[in-house]
C-alpha positions in Angstrom: -70.8 44.1 -59.3 -70.8 43.4 -56.0 -68.5 45.0 -53.5 -65.5 46.1 -55.3 -62.7 47.2 -53.2 -61.4 49.6 -51.5 -59.5 51.1 -48.9 -57.1 54.1 -47.8 -55.0 51.9 -47.9 -54.4 51.4 -44.1 -54.0 47.8 -44.5 -56.1 45.0 -42.8 -57.8 45.7 -39.3 -58.9 42.4 -37.6 -61.4 41.2 -36.1 -62.3 40.4 -32.1 -58.9 40.3 -30.4 -58.4 37.8 -28.6 -56.3 38.1 -25.2 -58.3 41.2 -22.7 -57.0 41.2 -19.6 -55.1 38.7 -17.8 -56.4 37.6 -14.6 -54.4 37.5 -11.6 -52.1 35.0 -11.2 -52.7 33.7 -14.8 -49.9 31.5 -15.8 -47.5 31.5 -18.7 -48.9 28.7 -20.2 -52.3 30.1 -20.3 -51.0 33.7 -21.5 -49.3 31.9 -24.7 -52.5 29.7 -25.4 -54.1 33.2 -25.2 -51.4 35.0 -27.5 -51.2 31.9 -30.0 -55.1 32.5 -30.2 -55.0 36.3 -30.7 -52.4 35.5 -33.1 -54.9 33.1 -35.3 -57.3 35.3 -35.3 -54.8 38.4 -36.8 -54.1 36.1 -39.4 -57.6 35.0 -40.2 -57.4 31.7 -38.8 -60.1 32.0 -36.3 -62.2 34.4 -34.5 -63.9 36.4 -37.6 -67.0 35.2 -39.0 -66.0 33.2 -42.7 -68.0 35.3 -44.9 -66.2 38.7 -43.1 -64.3 40.8 -45.5 -60.8 41.9 -44.4 -60.6 45.0 -42.6 -58.5 48.0 -43.6 -56.6 49.4 -40.7 -54.5 46.2 -39.5 -52.0 45.1 -42.3 -50.6 41.2 -42.0 -46.3 41.4 -42.1 -45.4 40.3 -45.3 -41.6 39.7 -44.3 -43.3 36.4 -41.9 -42.1 38.5 -38.7 -45.3 38.6 -36.3 -45.4 42.6 -35.9 -45.8 45.4 -38.3 -43.5 48.2 -38.9 -45.9 50.6 -37.7 -46.6 48.5 -34.6 -42.5 47.9 -34.4 -41.7 51.9 -34.1 -44.9 52.3 -31.9 -43.1 49.7 -29.5 -40.2 51.8 -29.1 -42.5 54.6 -27.4 -43.3 52.1 -24.2 -40.7 51.8 -21.8 -40.9 48.2 -20.3 -42.0 48.5 -16.5 -40.9 45.6 -14.4 -42.1 46.7 -10.8 -43.3 43.8 -9.2 -46.2 46.2 -8.3 -49.0 45.2 -11.2 -50.2 48.8 -12.7 -54.1 49.5 -12.6 -54.3 49.2 -16.6 -53.9 45.3 -16.8 -56.7 44.3 -14.9 -59.0 47.5 -15.6 -57.3 49.8 -18.8 -60.2 52.1 -18.1 -59.4 53.0 -14.7 -56.4 54.7 -16.3 -57.6 55.4 -19.8 -60.8 57.0 -18.7 -64.0 56.1 -21.9 -64.7 59.8 -22.2 -61.5 60.9 -23.4 -59.6 57.1 -24.9 -60.3 53.8 -26.6 -58.2 51.5 -24.9 -57.4 47.6 -25.0 -55.2 45.5 -23.2 -52.9 42.6 -24.4 -50.7 40.2 -23.3 -48.4 37.3 -24.0 -45.0 35.2 -22.9 -43.3 37.4 -24.9 -43.5 41.7 -25.2 -43.9 41.7 -29.4 -47.0 39.2 -29.4 -48.2 41.4 -26.3 -48.5 44.2 -28.3 -49.7 42.9 -31.1 -52.6 41.2 -29.2 -53.0 45.0 -27.5 -53.6 46.2 -30.9 -56.0 43.4 -32.1 -58.1 43.7 -28.6 -58.4 47.6 -29.5 -59.3 46.8 -33.3 -62.2 44.6 -31.3 -63.5 48.1 -30.3 -64.9 48.9 -33.6 -66.5 45.6 -34.4 -68.0 45.2 -37.9 -68.7 48.8 -38.6 -65.0 48.9 -40.4 -64.9 46.2 -42.1 -64.3 47.0 -46.1 -63.8 44.8 -49.2 -60.1 43.4 -49.3 -60.2 44.2 -53.4 -61.1 47.9 -52.7 -58.7 47.7 -50.4 -56.1 46.4 -52.6 -57.6 48.8 -55.2 -56.9 52.5 -53.3 -53.5 50.9 -51.8 -51.8 50.3 -54.9 -53.3 53.1 -56.7 -51.6 55.5 -53.8 -48.2 53.4 -54.4 -48.2 53.8 -57.6 -48.5 57.5 -57.7 -51.5 57.9 -59.6 -53.4 59.7 -56.8 -50.9 62.5 -56.8 -51.9 66.0 -58.5 -55.7 64.7 -57.8 -55.5 66.8 -54.5 -56.0 70.8 -53.9 -53.0 71.0 -52.1 -49.9 68.9 -51.4 -51.1 68.8 -47.7 -54.0 66.8 -48.4 -51.9 64.7 -51.0 -49.9 64.1 -47.7 -52.7 63.2 -45.6 -53.4 60.0 -48.4 -49.8 59.0 -48.7 -48.8 58.9 -45.2 -52.6 57.2 -44.5 -52.4 54.9 -47.1 -49.0 53.5 -45.5 -50.2 53.0 -42.2 -50.5 49.7 -40.7 -52.6 49.9 -37.8 -55.4 51.9 -36.3 -54.5 55.5 -37.2 -53.5 57.2 -34.1 -53.2 54.3 -31.9 -50.2 53.2 -29.9 -48.7 51.1 -27.0 -48.3 53.5 -24.5 -47.3 51.0 -21.7 -46.0 47.7 -21.5 -45.8 45.5 -18.1 -43.4 42.4 -17.4 -44.7 40.4 -14.7 -41.6 38.8 -13.8 -43.2 36.0 -11.5 -44.9 34.5 -14.1 -42.8 35.6 -17.3 -46.0 37.5 -18.7 -45.9 40.7 -20.4 -49.0 43.0 -20.8 -49.1 45.8 -23.0 -51.6 49.0 -23.3 -52.8 50.0 -26.9 -54.4 52.9 -26.8 -56.1 55.4 -29.1 -56.5 59.0 -27.8 -59.8 59.9 -29.1 -59.3 63.7 -29.7 -56.4 62.6 -31.5 -58.0 60.1 -33.7 -61.0 62.7 -34.0 -58.0 65.0 -36.3 -56.8 62.1 -38.4 -59.9 60.4 -39.4 -61.5 63.6 -40.1 -58.2 65.3 -42.2 -58.7 61.7 -44.0 -61.7 61.9 -45.2 -61.7 65.1 -46.3 -58.5 64.2 -48.6 -60.3 61.6 -49.9 -63.7 63.8 -51.0 -61.2 66.2 -52.2 -59.6 64.3 -54.5 -63.2 62.4 -55.1 -64.8 66.2 -56.0 -61.7 66.5 -58.4 -61.9 62.9 -60.2 -65.2 63.3 -61.0 -65.0 67.1 -62.6 -64.7 67.1 -66.2 -66.1 67.7 -69.6 -68.8 65.5 -71.3 -66.4 63.9 -73.6 -63.9 63.1 -70.6 -66.3 61.4 -68.3 -68.2 59.2 -71.2 -64.4 57.6 -72.0 -63.0 54.6 -70.8 -60.9 57.4 -68.4 -64.0 58.5 -67.4 -65.4 54.5 -66.0 -61.8 54.2 -64.1 -62.2 57.6 -62.6 -65.9 57.0 -61.0 -65.0 53.5 -60.3 -61.5 54.7 -58.4 -64.1 57.5 -56.5 -66.1 54.6 -55.3 -63.4 53.2 -53.9 -62.4 56.1 -52.1 -66.0 56.4 -50.9 -66.7 53.4 -49.7 -63.1 53.9 -47.3 -64.4 57.4 -46.2 -67.6 55.5 -45.1 -65.2 53.3 -42.8 -63.9 56.4 -41.4 -66.9 57.9 -40.6 -68.2 54.8 -38.5 -64.9 55.5 -36.4 -65.4 58.9 -36.1 -69.2 57.7 -34.8 -67.5 55.0 -32.3 -65.4 57.5 -30.6 -68.0 60.0 -30.3 -66.5 62.8 -32.9 -68.6 64.5 -35.8 -68.6 63.3 -39.1 -68.0 65.6 -42.1 -71.2 66.7 -44.0 -71.2 64.8 -47.1 -70.6 61.4 -46.9 -72.0 58.7 -50.0 -71.4 55.0 -50.5 -69.5 53.6 -53.1 -72.0 52.2 -54.8 -73.2 56.2 -56.0 -70.5 56.5 -58.2 -70.7 52.8 -59.4 -73.6 53.7 -60.3 -73.0 56.5 -62.9 -70.0 54.2 -64.0 -72.1 51.8 -65.1 -74.0 54.7 -66.8 -70.9 55.4 -68.4 -70.4 52.1 -69.9 -73.6 52.1 -71.3 -72.5 55.3 -73.3 -69.4 53.5 -74.9 -69.6 51.2 -77.7 -67.2 49.0 -78.4 -66.4 47.9 -82.4 -65.0 44.1 -82.5 -63.2 42.8 -85.2 -62.6 39.5 -85.5 -60.4 37.9 -88.6 -60.9 34.5 -89.1 -64.4 33.4 -86.9 -66.5 30.5 -87.2 -70.1 31.1 -87.1 -69.2 34.0 -84.9 -68.2 32.5 -81.8 -65.4 34.7 -80.8 -67.3 37.3 -81.5 -69.7 36.7 -79.5 -67.7 35.5 -76.5 -66.1 39.0 -76.3 -69.4 40.9 -76.6 -70.8 38.9 -73.7 -67.3 39.4 -71.3 -67.8 43.3 -72.6 -71.7 43.1 -72.0 -71.1 41.8 -68.2 -69.1 45.1 -67.1 -71.9 47.1 -69.1 -70.3 47.8 -72.3 -72.1 47.7 -75.8 -70.0 46.3 -78.3 -70.9 46.8 -82.2 -71.7 50.6 -83.5 -69.7 52.1 -86.6 -66.6 54.6 -86.3 -66.5 53.5 -82.5 -63.6 55.1 -80.5 -62.7 51.6 -79.0 -62.1 49.0 -81.0 -61.4 45.1 -80.2 -59.3 43.7 -83.0 -59.2 40.2 -83.0 -57.3 37.8 -84.6 -57.2 33.9 -84.9 -55.6 31.5 -86.5 -56.0 27.2 -86.9 -53.7 24.9 -87.8 -53.5 20.9 -87.7 -50.6 19.5 -85.5 -49.1 16.3 -86.5 -48.8 13.7 -83.4 -47.0 10.9 -84.5 -48.3 7.7 -83.6 -51.5 9.1 -82.6 -54.5 8.1 -84.7 -56.4 11.5 -83.5 -56.3 14.5 -85.3 -55.2 17.9 -83.8 -55.6 21.4 -84.0 -53.9 24.4 -82.9 -55.5 27.9 -82.0 -53.8 30.9 -81.4 -56.1 34.4 -80.7 -54.5 37.5 -80.5 -56.7 40.2 -79.4 -56.1 44.2 -78.9 -58.2 46.5 -77.2 -57.1 49.6 -79.3 -57.9 53.8 -78.9 -58.9 54.7 -82.0 -58.4 58.4 -81.2 -54.6 58.1 -80.5 -54.0 54.6 -82.2 -52.6 53.2 -79.2 -53.2 49.4 -77.9 -55.0 49.5 -74.3 -55.1 46.1 -73.2 -53.4 43.3 -75.7 -55.0 39.9 -74.9 -53.3 36.5 -76.1 -53.3 33.1 -75.6 -53.4 29.6 -78.0 -54.4 25.8 -77.2 -54.1 22.4 -79.3 -57.7 20.0 -79.0 -57.9 16.9 -80.6 -60.8 15.1 -81.7 -60.8 11.5 -84.4 -61.7 13.7 -87.2 -59.8 16.9 -88.0 -63.3 19.1 -88.6 -64.2 17.9 -84.6 -60.9 18.8 -83.5 -60.9 22.4 -85.3 -64.4 22.8 -84.2 -63.2 21.7 -80.2 -60.3 24.3 -80.9 -63.3 27.1 -81.1 -64.9 26.0 -78.1 -61.7 25.8 -76.0 -61.1 29.8 -77.3 -64.9 30.5 -76.4 -64.9 29.3 -72.9 -61.4 30.8 -72.4 -62.7 33.7 -73.2 -65.4 33.8 -71.0 -63.8 32.6 -68.2 -61.4 35.5 -68.0 -61.7 38.4 -70.1 -64.0 39.9 -68.2 -61.9 40.0 -65.4 -59.2 40.9 -67.2 -60.3 44.2 -68.9 -62.1 45.0 -65.6 -58.3 45.0 -63.3 -57.1 47.1 -66.3 -60.1 49.6 -65.8 -59.9 49.9 -62.0 -55.6 50.3 -63.0 -56.5 53.7 -65.7 -56.6 56.3 -63.6 -54.1 58.6 -65.3 -51.7 61.1 -63.8 -52.4 64.5 -63.7 
């Protein structure tokens, strides 16, 4: 299992901003070209290595607009300066926002919204690859917080609120647009995107602490609770939160702030999740199998995740019902067979179905026997292609509300 996905739900940060400070006298056309290039980078079209994963801090708008809601609120805090005198920060942002106190960048474009977006993109570029996170992990973390499954796993309401708040952010935490200047002569907007280091240090430290507290509570359980699918899921989610914390720690390092002790990579928790999986046998009972082909297909899917199949009196049982019936197609000389399969993963301790799985397929051949054989082959292929991912996605969302 390679990367798995996490992130404190702040969404995709972005690589490399595009439009840095404009040289004096830049034309509106040049500014627009640079703005479009930055937009392309934000949308993942250019500027980012093809194999680079998405990052957790700057999410693409879902409503087709160019500016996120967080950015929009930040925009309202800066009054547009229309003075004919160019502010010093336009050509040298560090002359106003000293490196000792701030991380700052300038974006420009022919409209204000794009200039601010480019400013945020360039600010993100300061942090580079060190805060990139796998999108799957990010989505897993975000959805868990959104759906309320993390509620109750922290020791106090302040930590819980920190997780909920940071998960909803769509730009770098503690980043804002401090100033906007409109060059009316050339119709170009310039925006200063600024992160105050002292403020960011507090925010990111709080986020790390809240996640560490949640992880501690998630993995604190009895041995019986641990050696269950719920225990497996709790360790998997702890891995996602731990990976997110690594990126937050990288932010703190880059702004020269102390990093809280105890940061570990998510792989430490994933390894323990795999150990848990090995301790959980899953019985497979198939009705109307053919030479054990369906059972073998499901056994391989379980093994790919790490679970053992078989075992007497297993707590978890995969009950599979297979039926094959002839299909009559008029004016067709071939014989056809339809296979219908239903598989229910059941927790016998509570007598409930955890995960249902169904599909059907029709296959044909010159003989009825071969048509039926092809139907079983189609079932094997279908199980091999998708059951592992379906089960794994289910387990990723299994984290219980406390």
